[in-house]
N, CA, C, O and the ligand as a Tripos MOL2 file, in Angstrom:
@<TRIPOS>MOLECULE
protein
  293   291    74     0     0
PROTEIN
NO_CHARGES

@<TRIPOS>ATOM
      1 N         -62.8760   30.3940   42.1580 N.3       1 MET1
      2 CA        -62.3300   29.3130   41.6670 C.3       1 MET1
      3 C         -62.7830   29.1280   40.1710 C.2       1 MET1
      4 O         -64.0030   29.1840   40.0120 O.2       1 MET1
      5 N         -62.1020   28.9410   39.1690 N.am      2 HIS2
      6 CA        -62.5090   28.9420   37.8920 C.3       2 HIS2
      7 C         -62.0150   27.3760   37.3750 C.2       2 HIS2
      8 O         -61.1140   26.7530   37.9360 O.2       2 HIS2
      9 N         -62.6550   26.9560   36.3920 N.am      3 LYS3
     10 CA        -62.0920   25.9640   35.5530 C.3       3 LYS3
     11 C         -62.2640   26.2050   34.1450 C.2       3 LYS3
     12 O         -63.1550   26.9070   33.6650 O.2       3 LYS3
     13 N         -61.1750   25.4570   33.3630 N.am      4 VAL4
     14 CA        -61.3560   26.0260   31.9790 C.3       4 VAL4
     15 C         -61.9950   24.7420   31.1640 C.2       4 VAL4
     16 O         -61.6750   23.5680   31.3530 O.2       4 VAL4
     17 N         -62.8700   25.1740   30.3120 N.am      5 ILE5
     18 CA        -63.5880   24.2400   29.3870 C.3       5 ILE5
     19 C         -63.5390   24.4020   28.0650 C.2       5 ILE5
     20 O         -63.3550   25.5500   27.6600 O.2       5 ILE5
     21 N         -63.6770   23.4010   27.1680 N.am      6 ALA6
     22 CA        -63.3880   23.7700   25.7750 C.3       6 ALA6
     23 C         -64.9500   23.7860   25.1350 C.2       6 ALA6
     24 O         -65.7540   22.8760   25.3370 O.2       6 ALA6
     25 N         -65.2160   24.9030   24.3820 N.am      7 ILE7
     26 CA        -66.5970   25.1500   23.8830 C.3       7 ILE7
     27 C         -66.0720   25.3310   22.5480 C.2       7 ILE7
     28 O         -65.3820   26.3200   22.3020 O.2       7 ILE7
     29 N         -66.3600   24.3790   21.5710 N.am      8 GLY8
     30 CA        -66.0890   24.4420   20.2850 C.3       8 GLY8
     31 C         -64.5650   24.3350   20.2110 C.2       8 GLY8
     32 O         -63.9570   23.4960   20.8770 O.2       8 GLY8
     33 N         -63.9390   25.2220   19.3670 N.am      9 ASP9
     34 CA        -62.4390   25.2400   19.4430 C.3       9 ASP9
     35 C         -61.9200   26.4370   20.3390 C.2       9 ASP9
     36 O         -60.7970   26.9190   20.1890 O.2       9 ASP9
     37 N         -62.7600   26.8440   21.2080 N.am     10 GLN10
     38 CA        -62.2240   27.8270   22.1240 C.3      10 GLN10
     39 C         -62.2170   27.2560   23.6610 C.2      10 GLN10
     40 O         -62.9750   26.3400   23.9810 O.2      10 GLN10
     41 N         -61.3220   27.8530   24.5790 N.am     11 MET11
     42 CA        -61.3500   27.5810   25.8990 C.3      11 MET11
     43 C         -61.7740   28.6270   26.6070 C.2      11 MET11
     44 O         -61.3940   29.7690   26.3480 O.2      11 MET11
     45 N         -62.6520   28.3320   27.6260 N.am     12 ARG12
     46 CA        -63.3770   29.3580   28.3290 C.3      12 ARG12
     47 C         -63.3170   29.0520   29.8210 C.2      12 ARG12
     48 O         -63.4490   27.9040   30.2450 O.2      12 ARG12
     49 N         -63.1130   30.1110   30.6050 N.am     13 MET13
     50 CA        -63.1660   30.0810   32.0060 C.3      13 MET13
     51 C         -64.6280   29.9750   32.4500 C.2      13 MET13
     52 O         -65.4930   30.6550   31.8970 O.2      13 MET13
     53 N         -64.9200   29.0830   33.4960 N.am     14 THR14
     54 CA        -66.4180   29.1070   34.1180 C.3      14 THR14
     55 C         -66.1940   28.8480   35.5680 C.2      14 THR14
     56 O         -65.3120   28.1100   36.0090 O.2      14 THR14
     57 N         -67.0970   29.5390   36.3000 N.am     15 PRO15
     58 CA        -66.7880   29.4230   37.7370 C.3      15 PRO15
     59 C         -66.8460   27.8760   38.2730 C.2      15 PRO15
     60 O         -67.4140   27.0000   37.6230 O.2      15 PRO15
     61 N         -66.3220   27.6770   39.2880 N.am     16 MET16
     62 CA        -66.4070   26.5570   40.1650 C.3      16 MET16
     63 C         -67.1170   26.8480   41.3340 C.2      16 MET16
     64 O         -66.5690   27.6360   42.1050 O.2      16 MET16
     65 N         -68.1400   26.4250   41.6240 N.am     17 LEU17
     66 CA        -69.0190   26.7780   42.8300 C.3      17 LEU17
     67 C         -68.5790   26.1180   43.9310 C.2      17 LEU17
     68 O         -68.7440   26.6360   45.0350 O.2      17 LEU17
     69 N         -67.9730   24.9150   43.8040 N.am     18 ASN18
     70 CA        -67.4470   24.1800   45.1560 C.3      18 ASN18
     71 C         -66.3840   23.2930   44.6700 C.2      18 ASN18
     72 O         -66.1900   23.1120   43.4680 O.2      18 ASN18
     73 N         -65.7160   22.7550   45.5720 N.am     19 LEU19
     74 CA        -64.4960   21.9180   45.2290 C.3      19 LEU19
     75 C         -64.5940   20.7940   46.3490 C.2      19 LEU19
     76 O         -64.6330   21.0930   47.5420 O.2      19 LEU19
     77 N         -64.6300   19.5060   45.8990 N.am     20 THR20
     78 CA        -64.4870   18.4990   46.8910 C.3      20 THR20
     79 C         -63.2350   17.7890   46.8540 C.2      20 THR20
     80 O         -62.7590   17.3850   45.7930 O.2      20 THR20
     81 N         -62.6010   17.5950   48.1420 N.am     21 VAL21
     82 CA        -61.3410   17.0150   48.2770 C.3      21 VAL21
     83 C         -61.3300   16.0720   49.0670 C.2      21 VAL21
     84 O         -61.3320   16.2970   50.2780 O.2      21 VAL21
     85 N         -61.3140   14.6440   48.5080 N.am     22 LEU22
     86 CA        -61.4250   13.6810   49.5520 C.3      22 LEU22
     87 C         -60.3530   13.3060   50.3830 C.2      22 LEU22
     88 O         -59.1980   13.5070   50.0070 O.2      22 LEU22
     89 N         -60.6060   12.7710   51.4970 N.am     23 PRO23
     90 CA        -59.6780   12.4730   52.5150 C.3      23 PRO23
     91 C         -58.2850   11.8320   51.9980 C.2      23 PRO23
     92 O         -58.3990   10.7890   51.3530 O.2      23 PRO23
     93 N         -57.2530   12.2340   52.1660 N.am     24 GLY24
     94 CA        -55.8940   11.9590   51.8220 C.3      24 GLY24
     95 C         -55.5720   12.1760   50.3650 C.2      24 GLY24
     96 O         -54.5670   11.6950   49.8410 O.2      24 GLY24
     97 N         -56.5660   13.0070   49.6480 N.am     25 LYS25
     98 CA        -56.2730   13.3280   48.3260 C.3      25 LYS25
     99 C         -55.8760   14.8790   48.2300 C.2      25 LYS25
    100 O         -56.0310   15.6630   49.1660 O.2      25 LYS25
    101 N         -55.3840   15.1950   47.0690 N.am     26 THR26
    102 CA        -55.0130   16.6880   46.7510 C.3      26 THR26
    103 C         -55.5200   16.9950   45.5570 C.2      26 THR26
    104 O         -55.7810   16.1390   44.7130 O.2      26 THR26
    105 N         -55.7200   18.4100   45.3750 N.am     27 VAL27
    106 CA        -56.2610   18.8940   44.2400 C.3      27 VAL27
    107 C         -55.2830   19.9850   43.6650 C.2      27 VAL27
    108 O         -54.9140   20.8860   44.4190 O.2      27 VAL27
    109 N         -54.8780   19.9450   42.4510 N.am     28 SER28
    110 CA        -54.0710   21.0900   41.9750 C.3      28 SER28
    111 C         -54.4890   22.0750   41.2550 C.2      28 SER28
    112 O         -55.2430   21.7890   40.3240 O.2      28 SER28
    113 N         -54.1790   23.2860   41.4430 N.am     29 PHE29
    114 CA        -54.6910   24.5010   40.5620 C.3      29 PHE29
    115 C         -53.5150   24.8770   39.7210 C.2      29 PHE29
    116 O         -52.4250   25.1720   40.2110 O.2      29 PHE29
    117 N         -53.7690   24.8580   38.4390 N.am     30 THR30
    118 CA        -52.7470   25.2690   37.5070 C.3      30 THR30
    119 C         -53.4220   26.3160   36.3400 C.2      30 THR30
    120 O         -54.6150   26.4790   36.0850 O.2      30 THR30
    121 N         -52.3420   26.9070   35.7800 N.am     31 THR31
    122 CA        -52.7470   27.9390   34.7870 C.3      31 THR31
    123 C         -53.3600   26.9150   33.6260 C.2      31 THR31
    124 O         -52.8800   25.8050   33.3940 O.2      31 THR31
    125 N         -54.4760   27.4710   32.9600 N.am     32 GLY32
    126 CA        -55.0670   26.5870   31.9090 C.3      32 GLY32
    127 C         -55.9950   25.5640   32.2080 C.2      32 GLY32
    128 O         -56.6490   24.9600   31.3580 O.2      32 GLY32
    129 N         -56.0520   25.3420   33.6780 N.am     33 SER33
    130 CA        -56.9050   24.4230   34.1380 C.3      33 SER33
    131 C         -57.7060   24.8420   35.3110 C.2      33 SER33
    132 O         -58.0860   26.0100   35.2300 O.2      33 SER33
    133 N         -58.0680   24.2020   36.3890 N.am     34 ALA34
    134 CA        -58.5890   24.6910   37.4130 C.3      34 ALA34
    135 C         -57.7360   25.7690   38.0050 C.2      34 ALA34
    136 O         -56.5280   25.5400   38.0580 O.2      34 ALA34
    137 N         -58.2070   26.9630   38.4790 N.am     35 HIS35
    138 CA        -57.4270   27.9190   38.9450 C.3      35 HIS35
    139 C         -58.0350   28.9090   39.9710 C.2      35 HIS35
    140 O         -59.2520   29.0860   39.9280 O.2      35 HIS35
    141 N         -57.3510   29.5150   40.8160 N.am     36 LEU36
    142 CA        -57.9640   30.5060   41.6880 C.3      36 LEU36
    143 C         -57.6010   31.8480   41.1830 C.2      36 LEU36
    144 O         -56.4320   32.1650   40.9600 O.2      36 LEU36
    145 N         -58.6980   32.7000   40.9890 N.am     37 MET37
    146 CA        -58.4090   34.0820   40.3750 C.3      37 MET37
    147 C         -58.7870   35.0160   41.3600 C.2      37 MET37
    148 O         -59.9470   34.9900   41.7700 O.2      37 MET37
    149 N         -57.9230   35.8960   41.8330 N.am     38 LEU38
    150 CA        -58.1480   36.8210   42.9600 C.3      38 LEU38
    151 C         -58.6310   38.1730   42.2400 C.2      38 LEU38
    152 O         -57.7770   38.8000   41.6130 O.2      38 LEU38
    153 N         -59.6920   38.5680   42.2810 N.am     39 ILE39
    154 CA        -60.0880   39.8250   41.5160 C.3      39 ILE39
    155 C         -60.2260   41.0170   42.5350 C.2      39 ILE39
    156 O         -60.8950   40.9390   43.5660 O.2      39 ILE39
    157 N         -59.5210   42.1280   42.1320 N.am     40 ALA40
    158 CA        -59.3300   43.1760   43.1060 C.3      40 ALA40
    159 C         -58.8000   42.9100   44.3620 C.2      40 ALA40
    160 O         -59.4210   43.2400   45.3720 O.2      40 ALA40
    161 N         -57.5160   42.2420   44.4240 N.am     41 PRO41
    162 CA        -56.8950   42.0080   45.7680 C.3      41 PRO41
    163 C         -56.8040   43.2640   46.6230 C.2      41 PRO41
    164 O         -56.7070   44.3540   46.0600 O.2      41 PRO41
    165 N         -56.8260   43.1870   47.7610 N.am     42 THR42
    166 CA        -56.7090   44.5870   48.7500 C.3      42 THR42
    167 C         -55.3090   44.9730   48.6390 C.2      42 THR42
    168 O         -55.0860   46.1450   48.9430 O.2      42 THR42
    169 N         -54.3070   44.2640   48.2760 N.am     43 THR43
    170 CA        -53.0070   44.6890   48.2730 C.3      43 THR43
    171 C         -52.4080   44.0930   47.0220 C.2      43 THR43
    172 O         -52.7580   42.9730   46.6500 O.2      43 THR43
    173 N         -51.4260   44.8780   46.2940 N.am     44 PRO44
    174 CA        -50.9780   44.3450   44.9820 C.3      44 PRO44
    175 C         -50.1840   43.0980   45.1590 C.2      44 PRO44
    176 O         -49.4140   43.0180   46.1160 O.2      44 PRO44
    177 N         -50.3120   42.1020   44.2970 N.am     45 LEU45
    178 CA        -49.6520   40.9530   44.0400 C.3      45 LEU45
    179 C         -48.6210   40.9750   43.0750 C.2      45 LEU45
    180 O         -48.7950   41.6800   42.0810 O.2      45 LEU45
    181 N         -47.5330   40.2980   43.2010 N.am     46 ARG46
    182 CA        -46.6280   40.1630   42.1180 C.3      46 ARG46
    183 C         -46.2530   38.6690   41.9310 C.2      46 ARG46
    184 O         -46.2540   37.8810   42.8760 O.2      46 ARG46
    185 N         -45.9220   38.3110   40.6150 N.am     47 ARG47
    186 CA        -45.5570   36.9610   40.3520 C.3      47 ARG47
    187 C         -44.5070   36.4670   41.1450 C.2      47 ARG47
    188 O         -43.5010   37.1640   41.2780 O.2      47 ARG47
    189 N         -44.5860   35.4030   41.6750 N.am     48 GLY48
    190 CA        -43.6320   34.5460   42.4670 C.3      48 GLY48
    191 C         -43.7670   34.7730   43.9570 C.2      48 GLY48
    192 O         -43.0940   34.1700   44.7930 O.2      48 GLY48
    193 N         -44.7910   35.7890   44.2630 N.am     49 GLN49
    194 CA        -45.1810   35.8150   45.5330 C.3      49 GLN49
    195 C         -45.9520   34.7460   46.1450 C.2      49 GLN49
    196 O         -46.7220   34.1340   45.4050 O.2      49 GLN49
    197 N         -45.8700   34.3880   47.4770 N.am     50 ILE50
    198 CA        -46.7400   33.2170   47.9400 C.3      50 ILE50
    199 C         -47.9120   33.8910   48.7770 C.2      50 ILE50
    200 O         -47.6460   34.7000   49.6660 O.2      50 ILE50
    201 N         -49.0320   33.5830   48.5080 N.am     51 VAL51
    202 CA        -50.1910   34.1890   49.2030 C.3      51 VAL51
    203 C         -50.8650   33.0400   50.0690 C.2      51 VAL51
    204 O         -51.0970   31.9580   49.5290 O.2      51 VAL51
    205 N         -51.1540   33.2350   51.2730 N.am     52 GLU52
    206 CA        -51.9860   32.3900   52.1000 C.3      52 GLU52
    207 C         -53.3730   32.7650   52.0360 C.2      52 GLU52
    208 O         -53.7510   33.9300   52.1650 O.2      52 GLU52
    209 N         -54.1940   31.7050   51.8200 N.am     53 LEU53
    210 CA        -55.7130   32.0590   51.7000 C.3      53 LEU53
    211 C         -56.4780   31.1080   52.7670 C.2      53 LEU53
    212 O         -56.0280   29.9880   53.0120 O.2      53 LEU53
    213 N         -57.3760   31.4810   53.2450 N.am     54 ASP54
    214 CA        -58.2010   30.6400   54.1170 C.3      54 ASP54
    215 C         -59.6320   30.1410   53.3060 C.2      54 ASP54
    216 O         -60.4750   30.9460   52.9090 O.2      54 ASP54
    217 N         -59.7080   29.0400   53.1830 N.am     55 PHE55
    218 CA        -60.9970   28.3820   52.6990 C.3      55 PHE55
    219 C         -62.0320   28.0210   53.8240 C.2      55 PHE55
    220 O         -61.6340   27.3780   54.7950 O.2      55 PHE55
    221 N         -63.2030   28.3690   53.7420 N.am     56 ILE56
    222 CA        -64.0980   28.0110   54.7450 C.3      56 ILE56
    223 C         -64.8980   26.7680   54.1000 C.2      56 ILE56
    224 O         -65.5110   26.8910   53.0400 O.2      56 ILE56
    225 N         -64.8460   25.6660   54.7630 N.am     57 CYS57
    226 CA        -65.3760   24.3980   54.3050 C.3      57 CYS57
    227 C         -66.8620   24.3150   54.6500 C.2      57 CYS57
    228 O         -67.3260   25.0420   55.5290 O.2      57 CYS57
    229 N         -67.6630   23.3900   53.9360 N.am     58 SER58
    230 CA        -68.8930   23.2540   54.0560 C.3      58 SER58
    231 C         -69.4090   22.9400   55.5640 C.2      58 SER58
    232 O         -70.5160   23.2790   55.9830 O.2      58 SER58
    233 N         -68.4290   22.2370   56.3130 N.am     59 ASP59
    234 CA        -68.7140   21.8040   57.5880 C.3      59 ASP59
    235 C         -68.2970   22.9090   58.5980 C.2      59 ASP59
    236 O         -68.3290   22.6180   59.7940 O.2      59 ASP59
    237 N         -67.9290   24.0850   58.2370 N.am     60 GLY60
    238 CA        -67.6180   25.0570   59.1380 C.3      60 GLY60
    239 C         -66.1350   25.3340   59.3090 C.2      60 GLY60
    240 O         -65.6540   26.4380   59.5660 O.2      60 GLY60
    241 N         -65.4390   24.1540   59.1290 N.am     61 ASP61
    242 CA        -63.8690   24.1860   59.5650 C.3      61 ASP61
    243 C         -63.2520   25.2940   58.3130 C.2      61 ASP61
    244 O         -63.8630   25.6240   57.2970 O.2      61 ASP61
    245 N         -61.9880   25.7000   58.6940 N.am     62 SER62
    246 CA        -61.3660   26.5550   57.9120 C.3      62 SER62
    247 C         -60.0550   25.8100   57.4430 C.2      62 SER62
    248 O         -59.5700   24.9260   58.1500 O.2      62 SER62
    249 N         -59.5120   26.1650   56.2900 N.am     63 LEU63
    250 CA        -58.3170   25.4630   55.9190 C.3      63 LEU63
    251 C         -57.5030   26.5600   55.2030 C.2      63 LEU63
    252 O         -57.8670   27.1300   54.1750 O.2      63 LEU63
    253 N         -56.2580   26.8040   55.9290 N.am     64 ARG64
    254 CA        -55.1490   27.8430   55.3290 C.3      64 ARG64
    255 C         -54.2490   27.0790   54.3580 C.2      64 ARG64
    256 O         -53.7190   25.9900   54.5820 O.2      64 ARG64
    257 N         -54.1620   27.7710   53.3120 N.am     65 THR65
    258 CA        -53.5000   27.0710   52.1240 C.3      65 THR65
    259 C         -52.5090   28.1900   51.4870 C.2      65 THR65
    260 O         -52.8600   29.3700   51.4530 O.2      65 THR65
    261 N         -51.3310   27.7870   51.0150 N.am     66 SER66
    262 CA        -50.3910   28.8010   50.3210 C.3      66 SER66
    263 C         -50.5710   28.5350   48.8340 C.2      66 SER66
    264 O         -50.7290   27.4230   48.3300 O.2      66 SER66
    265 N         -50.5320   29.6140   48.2470 N.am     67 PHE67
    266 CA        -50.6930   29.4900   46.6930 C.3      67 PHE67
    267 C         -49.3400   30.4030   46.2120 C.2      67 PHE67
    268 O         -48.9630   31.3770   46.8630 O.2      67 PHE67
    269 N         -48.7590   29.9990   45.1350 N.am     68 ASP68
    270 CA        -47.8920   30.8160   44.3710 C.3      68 ASP68
    271 C         -48.5900   31.8310   43.3710 C.2      68 ASP68
    272 O         -49.5090   31.4650   42.6390 O.2      68 ASP68
    273 N         -48.1500   32.9980   43.3830 N.am     69 VAL69
    274 CA        -48.9970   33.8860   42.3460 C.3      69 VAL69
    275 C         -48.0200   33.5890   41.0450 C.2      69 VAL69
    276 O         -46.7990   33.7350   40.9970 O.2      69 VAL69
    277 N         -48.8280   33.1740   40.1050 N.am     70 VAL70
    278 CA        -48.2180   32.8410   38.7790 C.3      70 VAL70
    279 C         -48.4710   33.8640   37.6470 C.2      70 VAL70
    280 O         -47.8510   33.8510   36.5830 O.2      70 VAL70
    281 N         -49.4790   34.7910   37.9860 N.am     71 TYR71
    282 CA        -49.7290   35.8390   37.0820 C.3      71 TYR71
    283 C         -50.1480   36.9270   37.7110 C.2      71 TYR71
    284 O         -50.9510   36.7610   38.6300 O.2      71 TYR71
    285 N         -49.7490   38.1710   37.4020 N.am     72 SER72
    286 CA        -50.3420   39.4750   37.9780 C.3      72 SER72
    287 C         -50.3540   40.3390   36.9980 C.2      72 SER72
    288 O         -49.6440   40.1080   36.0200 O.2      72 SER72
    289 N         -51.1410   41.4880   37.0430 N.am     73 GLN73
    290 CA        -51.1270   42.5660   36.2320 C.3      73 GLN73
    291 C         -50.2620   43.7770   36.4750 C.2      73 GLN73
    292 O         -50.2980   44.7280   35.6940 O.2      73 GLN73
    293 CU        -60.0550   32.5610   35.9550 Cu       74 CU74
@<TRIPOS>BOND
     1     1     2 1
     2     2     3 1
     3     3     4 2
     4     3     5 am
     5     5     6 1
     6     6     7 1
     7     7     8 2
     8     7     9 am
     9     9    10 1
    10    10    11 1
    11    11    12 2
    12    11    13 am
    13    13    14 1
    14    14    15 1
    15    15    16 2
    16    15    17 am
    17    17    18 1
    18    18    19 1
    19    19    20 2
    20    19    21 am
    21    21    22 1
    22    22    23 1
    23    23    24 2
    24    23    25 am
    25    25    26 1
    26    26    27 1
    27    27    28 2
    28    27    29 am
    29    29    30 1
    30    30    31 1
    31    31    32 2
    32    31    33 am
    33    33    34 1
    34    34    35 1
    35    35    36 2
    36    35    37 am
    37    37    38 1
    38    38    39 1
    39    39    40 2
    40    39    41 am
    41    41    42 1
    42    42    43 1
    43    43    44 2
    44    43    45 am
    45    45    46 1
    46    46    47 1
    47    47    48 2
    48    47    49 am
    49    49    50 1
    50    50    51 1
    51    51    52 2
    52    51    53 am
    53    53    54 1
    54    54    55 1
    55    55    56 2
    56    55    57 am
    57    57    58 1
    58    58    59 1
    59    59    60 2
    60    59    61 am
    61    61    62 1
    62    62    63 1
    63    63    64 2
    64    63    65 am
    65    65    66 1
    66    66    67 1
    67    67    68 2
    68    67    69 am
    69    69    70 1
    70    70    71 1
    71    71    72 2
    72    71    73 am
    73    73    74 1
    74    74    75 1
    75    75    76 2
    76    75    77 am
    77    77    78 1
    78    78    79 1
    79    79    80 2
    80    79    81 am
    81    81    82 1
    82    82    83 1
    83    83    84 2
    84    83    85 am
    85    85    86 1
    86    86    87 1
    87    87    88 2
    88    87    89 am
    89    89    90 1
    90    90    91 1
    91    91    92 2
    92    91    93 am
    93    93    94 1
    94    94    95 1
    95    95    96 2
    96    95    97 am
    97    97    98 1
    98    98    99 1
    99    99   100 2
   100    99   101 am
   101   101   102 1
   102   102   103 1
   103   103   104 2
   104   103   105 am
   105   105   106 1
   106   106   107 1
   107   107   108 2
   108   107   109 am
   109   109   110 1
   110   110   111 1
   111   111   112 2
   112   111   113 am
   113   113   114 1
   114   114   115 1
   115   115   116 2
   116   115   117 am
   117   117   118 1
   118   118   119 1
   119   119   120 2
   120   119   121 am
   121   121   122 1
   122   122   123 1
   123   123   124 2
   124   123   125 am
   125   125   126 1
   126   126   127 1
   127   127   128 2
   128   127   129 am
   129   129   130 1
   130   130   131 1
   131   131   132 2
   132   131   133 am
   133   133   134 1
   134   134   135 1
   135   135   136 2
   136   135   137 am
   137   137   138 1
   138   138   139 1
   139   139   140 2
   140   139   141 am
   141   141   142 1
   142   142   143 1
   143   143   144 2
   144   143   145 am
   145   145   146 1
   146   146   147 1
   147   147   148 2
   148   147   149 am
   149   149   150 1
   150   150   151 1
   151   151   152 2
   152   151   153 am
   153   153   154 1
   154   154   155 1
   155   155   156 2
   156   155   157 am
   157   157   158 1
   158   158   159 1
   159   159   160 2
   160   159   161 am
   161   161   162 1
   162   162   163 1
   163   163   164 2
   164   163   165 am
   165   165   166 1
   166   166   167 1
   167   167   168 2
   168   167   169 am
   169   169   170 1
   170   170   171 1
   171   171   172 2
   172   171   173 am
   173   173   174 1
   174   174   175 1
   175   175   176 2
   176   175   177 am
   177   177   178 1
   178   178   179 1
   179   179   180 2
   180   179   181 am
   181   181   182 1
   182   182   183 1
   183   183   184 2
   184   183   185 am
   185   185   186 1
   186   186   187 1
   187   187   188 2
   188   187   189 am
   189   189   190 1
   190   190   191 1
   191   191   192 2
   192   191   193 am
   193   193   194 1
   194   194   195 1
   195   195   196 2
   196   195   197 am
   197   197   198 1
   198   198   199 1
   199   199   200 2
   200   199   201 am
   201   201   202 1
   202   202   203 1
   203   203   204 2
   204   203   205 am
   205   205   206 1
   206   206   207 1
   207   207   208 2
   208   207   209 am
   209   209   210 1
   210   210   211 1
   211   211   212 2
   212   211   213 am
   213   213   214 1
   214   214   215 1
   215   215   216 2
   216   215   217 am
   217   217   218 1
   218   218   219 1
   219   219   220 2
   220   219   221 am
   221   221   222 1
   222   222   223 1
   223   223   224 2
   224   223   225 am
   225   225   226 1
   226   226   227 1
   227   227   228 2
   228   227   229 am
   229   229   230 1
   230   230   231 1
   231   231   232 2
   232   231   233 am
   233   233   234 1
   234   234   235 1
   235   235   236 2
   236   235   237 am
   237   237   238 1
   238   238   239 1
   239   239   240 2
   240   239   241 am
   241   241   242 1
   242   242   243 1
   243   243   244 2
   244   243   245 am
   245   245   246 1
   246   246   247 1
   247   247   248 2
   248   247   249 am
   249   249   250 1
   250   250   251 1
   251   251   252 2
   252   251   253 am
   253   253   254 1
   254   254   255 1
   255   255   256 2
   256   255   257 am
   257   257   258 1
   258   258   259 1
   259   259   260 2
   260   259   261 am
   261   261   262 1
   262   262   263 1
   263   263   264 2
   264   263   265 am
   265   265   266 1
   266   266   267 1
   267   267   268 2
   268   267   269 am
   269   269   270 1
   270   270   271 1
   271   271   272 2
   272   271   273 am
   273   273   274 1
   274   274   275 1
   275   275   276 2
   276   275   277 am
   277   277   278 1
   278   278   279 1
   279   279   280 2
   280   279   281 am
   281   281   282 1
   282   282   283 1
   283   283   284 2
   284   283   285 am
   285   285   286 1
   286   286   287 1
   287   287   288 2
   288   287   289 am
   289   289   290 1
   290   290   291 1
   291   291   292 2
@<TRIPOS>SUBSTRUCTURE
     1 MET1         2 RESIDUE 1 A MET
     2 HIS2         6 RESIDUE 1 A HIS
     3 LYS3        10 RESIDUE 1 A LYS
     4 VAL4        14 RESIDUE 1 A VAL
     5 ILE5        18 RESIDUE 1 A ILE
     6 ALA6        22 RESIDUE 1 A ALA
     7 ILE7        26 RESIDUE 1 A ILE
     8 GLY8        30 RESIDUE 1 A GLY
     9 ASP9        34 RESIDUE 1 A ASP
    10 GLN10       38 RESIDUE 1 A GLN
    11 MET11       42 RESIDUE 1 A MET
    12 ARG12       46 RESIDUE 1 A ARG
    13 MET13       50 RESIDUE 1 A MET
    14 THR14       54 RESIDUE 1 A THR
    15 PRO15       58 RESIDUE 1 A PRO
    16 MET16       62 RESIDUE 1 A MET
    17 LEU17       66 RESIDUE 1 A LEU
    18 ASN18       70 RESIDUE 1 A ASN
    19 LEU19       74 RESIDUE 1 A LEU
    20 THR20       78 RESIDUE 1 A THR
    21 VAL21       82 RESIDUE 1 A VAL
    22 LEU22       86 RESIDUE 1 A LEU
    23 PRO23       90 RESIDUE 1 A PRO
    24 GLY24       94 RESIDUE 1 A GLY
    25 LYS25       98 RESIDUE 1 A LYS
    26 THR26      102 RESIDUE 1 A THR
    27 VAL27      106 RESIDUE 1 A VAL
    28 SER28      110 RESIDUE 1 A SER
    29 PHE29      114 RESIDUE 1 A PHE
    30 THR30      118 RESIDUE 1 A THR
    31 THR31      122 RESIDUE 1 A THR
    32 GLY32      126 RESIDUE 1 A GLY
    33 SER33      130 RESIDUE 1 A SER
    34 ALA34      134 RESIDUE 1 A ALA
    35 HIS35      138 RESIDUE 1 A HIS
    36 LEU36      142 RESIDUE 1 A LEU
    37 MET37      146 RESIDUE 1 A MET
    38 LEU38      150 RESIDUE 1 A LEU
    39 ILE39      154 RESIDUE 1 A ILE
    40 ALA40      158 RESIDUE 1 A ALA
    41 PRO41      162 RESIDUE 1 A PRO
    42 THR42      166 RESIDUE 1 A THR
    43 THR43      170 RESIDUE 1 A THR
    44 PRO44      174 RESIDUE 1 A PRO
    45 LEU45      178 RESIDUE 1 A LEU
    46 ARG46      182 RESIDUE 1 A ARG
    47 ARG47      186 RESIDUE 1 A ARG
    48 GLY48      190 RESIDUE 1 A GLY
    49 GLN49      194 RESIDUE 1 A GLN
    50 ILE50      198 RESIDUE 1 A ILE
    51 VAL51      202 RESIDUE 1 A VAL
    52 GLU52      206 RESIDUE 1 A GLU
    53 LEU53      210 RESIDUE 1 A LEU
    54 ASP54      214 RESIDUE 1 A ASP
    55 PHE55      218 RESIDUE 1 A PHE
    56 ILE56      222 RESIDUE 1 A ILE
    57 CYS57      226 RESIDUE 1 A CYS
    58 SER58      230 RESIDUE 1 A SER
    59 ASP59      234 RESIDUE 1 A ASP
    60 GLY60      238 RESIDUE 1 A GLY
    61 ASP61      242 RESIDUE 1 A ASP
    62 SER62      246 RESIDUE 1 A SER
    63 LEU63      250 RESIDUE 1 A LEU
    64 ARG64      254 RESIDUE 1 A ARG
    65 THR65      258 RESIDUE 1 A THR
    66 SER66      262 RESIDUE 1 A SER
    67 PHE67      266 RESIDUE 1 A PHE
    68 ASP68      270 RESIDUE 1 A ASP
    69 VAL69      274 RESIDUE 1 A VAL
    70 VAL70      278 RESIDUE 1 A VAL
    71 TYR71      282 RESIDUE 1 A TYR
    72 SER72      286 RESIDUE 1 A SER
    73 GLN73      290 RESIDUE 1 A GLN
    74 CU74       293 GROUP 0 **** ****
């Protein structure tokens, strides 16, 4: 997970080490803001594809979430 921060007049990505989602709330990942970057995926991804990922929560639970691929190389 990355977030985009302004440093002077430049925008830079910085790692997000954790993410807190309060009960009943949602968090959006969008290009140019908080986003999920898959580095070296095991299978090629293409824009428009939907990818399911499992998040492991700090309490040990897991959460499966779907994401739209918005950028691929
Ligand atoms: Cu990034």
